N, C-alpha and C positions, 0 to 999 in steps of 0.2 A: 738498948739493943733492939733492933728491928729484926723480926723473925719471918721466914718464909717456909712453906711446906711443899713437899713433893710426894706424889702417890704412885705406887706401882700396883695396879690391879691386874695381877697375872692369872694364869690358869689355876694355879694352886692356892694362891693367897693374896691378901691385900697388905701392902707394907707402906708405912708413912715415915718420912724423915722430916725433921724440923731443923732448919739451919739458920745460922747468923748471917744476915744479909751482907754485912761488911767483910767477913772473913771466910764465909762458906763452911765454918766449923759446924759439925753435927751436934746439936744440943740435946735432942732426944729422939726416940724412935718408937714405933708401935706396929703391931701385926695382928692379923686375924685370918683364919683359914677360909677357903672356898670349898664347896662340895666337889666331890669327884664326878667324873663323867664328861662326855663330850657334848651334852646338851644340858643347859642350866637355866633355871628361872632367874632372870637378872635381879630380882629382888634380893637374892642371896648376896649379890655383890654390894648392893646398897647397905644391907645390914652389916656386912663385913667392913665396908668403908667407915661407917660410923663407929664400929667396935675398934678398928685400928686407930682411928683418930683419938678415941678415948684412951686407948692403951698408950698413945704417944703424949698423953697429958692434955689433950684438948687443943682448941684453936683460939682460946680467949686472947692470947697475946700474939697471934699470927696475923700478919698483914696481907698475905697473898698465898694462894695454893694453886697447884695445877696437877692434873691427873694424866699419867701415862698408863697404857694398858695393853693387854693382849690384842693382837690385830685380827682382823677378818671376821670376827664373830658376828652373826646375823641377829640383830635385835629389831624385830618387826613390831610396829605399833599400829593400832587401829585409830580411827578418827577421834576417839575419846582419850587417846594416849595410853590405852591399856596394851600390855604385852600380848600379842596374838598367840604365841606359843613359846615354849622354852627356846632360848637362844641356841643356835647351832654354833659350836666353837670351831676354831681353826683346825683342830685335830679330829673333827668329825668327818669321816671319809665317805659317807653315804652319797655325797654329791660328785664322786669321781666320774660316773657316767655323764653327768650334766656338764662337767668340764670338757669332756671329749665332744659332746654335742655342740657346745658353743664354739669350740675350735673348728669343728667341721662346718658350721654355718657361717662363720666370719672369716676364718683363715688365720693361721698363726702369725704371719707377717703383719697383717692388718691389725691384729690385736696388740702385737708388740709396738707397732708404730702409734696406735691410738691411745693406749693406756700404759705402755711400758712393761706390760706383763702378759704372758700367755697363761691362762688360768689353769690351776690345778685344784684339787678338791678343797684346799684350805681357803681359797679366794671367795669373798662374799657373793659375787655374782653367781657362782656355781650353786651356792646354797639357796639363792632366790629361785634359780631355775628348778632345783629339786623341789622347793616348796610349791612352785607352780604346777609341777607334774604330779607330785605325790599327795599334796594336800590342797587341792584347788579352792576349796571353800575358805581355808585360812588365807591363801594367797589373795583372794578377792577382798578380804577384809583389810589388807595392809594399806595404810595411808601414809606411813613414814618408815624409813629404814635408818637405823643408827648402828654405830659400832659400840663395843662395850664402854670405851672411855667417853664417847659422845653422850651416851645415855646417863652415865654417872655424873658428868658435868651438868647436864640438864637437871638432874635431880638435886645436885648440890646448889644450883641456882634457884631452887624452889619450885620447879616445874614437875608436873605429873598429875595423874588422876586421883592419887591417894589423899586422905584427909590431912596428912602432914606435908602436903605440897601446896603452900599458900599462893603460888603464882599460877596454878592451874595447868591444864594439859595443852599448852600452846606449842604445837608441833613446829611452828616456824622459828621457835627459840632454840632449836637444836643447833649445836655448833661443833666443829671439828677442826683439824689442821691438815695441811698437805700430806704429812707423813702417813697418817692413818687413812686418809681418803685414798691415797695412792695404792692401798692394799685391797681395795674393793673390787677392782676389775671394771669399774665404770667411771673412773676419774682419770683425766689426762694431766699428769704432773707437769708437763712442759707448758701447756696453756693455762694450767690451774683452773680447770672447769670440768664439770661433770659431762659424761657422754650419756645423754638421756636416751639415745637410741639403744645403747648397750644395756642400760637399765631396763628398758621396756622389753628388749629381746629376752632378758633373763626372767623378769617377773611377770611380764604380760601387760603391764600398765605403768604409767608414771606415778610417782609418789613424792612427798616432801623429803628432801635430803638436807642434812646439816649444812649450814653456811660454813664456808672454809675461811678460817682466820689466818692472819699472818703470824710470824714467830713471836712478835712482841705484843700482839693484839689481845686484849682481855675479852673473855666471853661474857663478863658481867661481874656483878657482886652478889654475895650471899644476902639473903633477906631474912627478916625476923619470922619466927614461926616454925623452924625446923629444929627438933630436939637435938641438942648437942652441937649445933652449928651456929656460931654467933653471926649476927648481921654485919654487912659492910666489908667483908673480906673480898679482895680482888681475886677473881678466878681466871687463870691462864687458859690458853687454847687447848692444852693437852697434846698428846702425841702417841704414836705407836711405840711399842716397847723397845724395838731395836734403835729407832731414832732417838728415843729418850735416853737410852744407854750412851749413844754417841754424844749427846749433849752433856750427860753426866761425866763423861770421860774427857770432855773438852776437845774431842776429835775435830780435826780440820782437814782440808785438802792435803792429800799425801798420806794420811793415816788410814790404816786398815785394821778393823777390829776382828779378832779371831776369838769367838766365844765358845767355850767348852762347857755346855750343860749336858743334860740327858741327850739332847740332840745338839748339833753344832751349827753355828752360823759364821759366815764371813761377810762383812759388809764394810763399805768404804764411804767416806764423805767425798763427794765429787762435784766439781762445778758444772759438769756436763751430764746430760741424761744418757741412759743406755736403752737400747731397743733390741733385745735378744730374742729372735724368732724361734730359737731352739727351746726356749722356756727355762733354760738353766739358770740364768741370771734374772732376777726380778728387778725391774727398773723403778724402784720406789723413790719417794721424795724424802729429804731429810727434814728435821724439825727446825733447821736453821736457815731455810730458804734455798738450799741447794738440793742435791740428789743423793740417794743412798742405795746404789746397786748392791744386791744381796743374793747370796746362795745359802741354802740350808741343807744339812745332812741329817739323816735320821739316827745315825750312830755316832756318838761322841763319848761322853764319860761312861756310858753303859759298856763300852768296849773294855775299859779298865775294870768295871764292876764284875763282868762275867769272868774275866781272866783272873782277878783276885780270888773269886769264889772257887774257881777251878784249882788254883794253887793253894787254897786254904790260908790266905794271908790278907792283911789289910792293905790299904793303898800306900802307906808309907813303906811297908816291906816290899810291895810290888815295885815301887820305885827303886829301892836298893838293889833288888834283883836285876832290874833292867840296866842299871848303871854298871853292874858287874859283867855284863856282856859287851862285846865289841860292837861298834856301829855297823849296822846291817845284819846283826844277829847271826853272823856266819852263814848268810843265805836263807835264813828262815823268814818268811813273809806272811803276815796275817792280812788277808783281805776282809775287812770287818763289816760285811753286810749282814749283820745278825738280824736286823729288823727289815730286810729289804733295803733299798736306798732311794733317795730322792735326787742326789747329785753324785753320780749319774742317775738317771731315772730308771731304776731297776726294782720295781715294787715287789717282785717275786724272787729276788736274789737271796742267796744265803751266804754265810761266811765261809772262807776257805783258809786253810793253813797249808802253805806251799813251800816246797824246798826242804822238806825234813830229811836230815841225815842222822847217822849215829852220833855225830859230833855236836850238832847244833840243837838237837831235840832235848833240851834241858829246861829246868825251871827258869834259869836266867835268860835263856834264848827266847822262851815263850813270853816272858815279861817284857823283854826288849821289843819283840815283834808286835806286841799289843800297843805299846807306846808309839812305835814307829807307824803302825797301821792307822792309829787315830790321827796322827799329825799329817801323814801323807794324804789321807782322805781330805783333810781340810786344805792341804796344799793344792790338791787338784781343784778344789773350789776357788782358791785364790787365783789359780791360773785362768779359770773361767771368767772371773771378774776382770783380771788384767787383759784378757782377750777382747773385752769391750772398751778398751782404751783407758782404763783406770790406772793411774800411776800409784804405786805403793812405795813409799819411802820409809815407812816405819810400821811395824806390826804391834798392836796392843793386845796382849794375850790375857783374857779374863775368864772367869769361871772358877769353880772350886779346884778343878784339876790343874789349873795354871800354877798353883802354889807348890805342886809336887816338883822337887828338884830334877827328877828324871824327865818330866815333861818339858821343863825349861831347857835343860841341856840338849835334849833331842830336837826341840823346836829350833834351836840355833844351828843344828845340823841339817834339818829338812828344809827350812826356809832360807832363801838367799838374802832376805831383807833383815835389818836389825830388829831384834825382838825386845820388847819392854813389857814387864809385868806390873801393872798398877796395883796399888794397895787394894785389898779386897773391900768391896762395898756394894751397896744396893744401887747400882748405877742407873737403873731405870727410874727409880724414885728420886735419886739425886738429879737426874735430868729434868724431872718434873719440877724440882725446886729451882733449877736454873730458869725454866720457863716462868715460874711464879715471880722470880726476881725481875726478869725481863719485862713482864707485863706490868709490874708495879712501878718500875723506875724508867722504862723505855730504853734501858741499856743492858746488853747481855753481860753478865758478870764473868770475870776471868779468875775464878777460884782455883787454887792449886790442886793438882791431882798427884799425890805422892806415889813414888815407885818403890816396889820392894825387891825387884830383881831386874837386871839387864845383862843376860848371859852373853859372854864373849862370842862374837861371830865365829862359827866353825863349820861352814857350809860343806856338806858331803853330798853332792848331787847323785852319787851312785845309790843312795838309799831310796830316793824318789824314783829313780830309773828302774830299780828292781821291783818296787811296788807297782809301778804302772805296767810292767811286763806281766807280773802275776795277776793283776786285776783284769788285764785284757784276756788272759787265758781263762779266768774264772767266769767271764761272761759268756 
């Protein structure tokens, strides 16, 4: 049996899956936690990666590995390969004014055309501008900029300034892929090249950036001298987390992934790029050589969390209550901007419960309004993606909340497209294992992705119509 491994180095943790190359069956898994916070010393990620590998039984029998990870994080290195300061993560919002400054200096349309993305605080370029303005001494020290998965791949190949880095601090050995590079704000996913002018506008000077690898291209092989990492393992190019999930799901053109985590994402695999000057849809690249237009919402599963707490029930009971109410909740609509919102861009918004009557203000009605509000917000995101010319033939509903029968049933009513719920899995890490297999063999594997539900289509457009009317009033 030939084995390959995939890694998901997320904000919260590092997860490793080891799979059989021939069948795609998961043989074993491992996990380690990351520290909390929106700025983190990257060395914690390296420690967690090695711990998760050990928890997964090690790599002695593994032929290839690839790392997918959280996007946008700023890992700034000096000329000796040392980390200049703690990495600013995607969810660190201190660079929001820097995003506005870059838009003012370049223009939203030019940014969308040049990099596919109008920057917001999460984008790497904005964090470099913040560093230039807030910590100029640190900014001047920066000799290379990497993303979290780039830096981990570099360390896995033996590079770095530490004693356990036998290959030394060779900055030019940094490597990435199109999907993660496309989230920096200084990479053109259409031409597959960095926009050095944009980089210099953000940071103030040019630096070494990771070379961009193709979907099947290996970054190298592991070397002797790293504790817990055998030599000779093929290391794939890595990916951004959403692109990794698309690979793990086997998504192709016509598929749209609707992911319900703490926040929500809607992204599609598309053969054509998008350029949304409004900034709603990010024009990222996929990890398969195509494009990955994406929207994100700040409120997703947390909508169900807060409603379940209010009603004093768990998620299963919340779902049973929701299914006991009629579609549309008798006119009760929850506009779920509990944490502000990114899609639409309303950072200071709050949630609203609209249309309350003596008849619909019930436990069942509130539960139903919460589920509908969650899915209608994501449906608005899907509409924004479709407005960029993306064709949606099938929706893949993932995330823990996707297993709730009420979420599945209401999704079939809110969305006009067929809804499929894949088997629960660590799809980002699974996508990393697809990359590992691809780099090892030169061929993308076509492993099966089991489905656990496919709710019968029951489109009720009046649900989304009522939500949009209420959301417009709430703004």
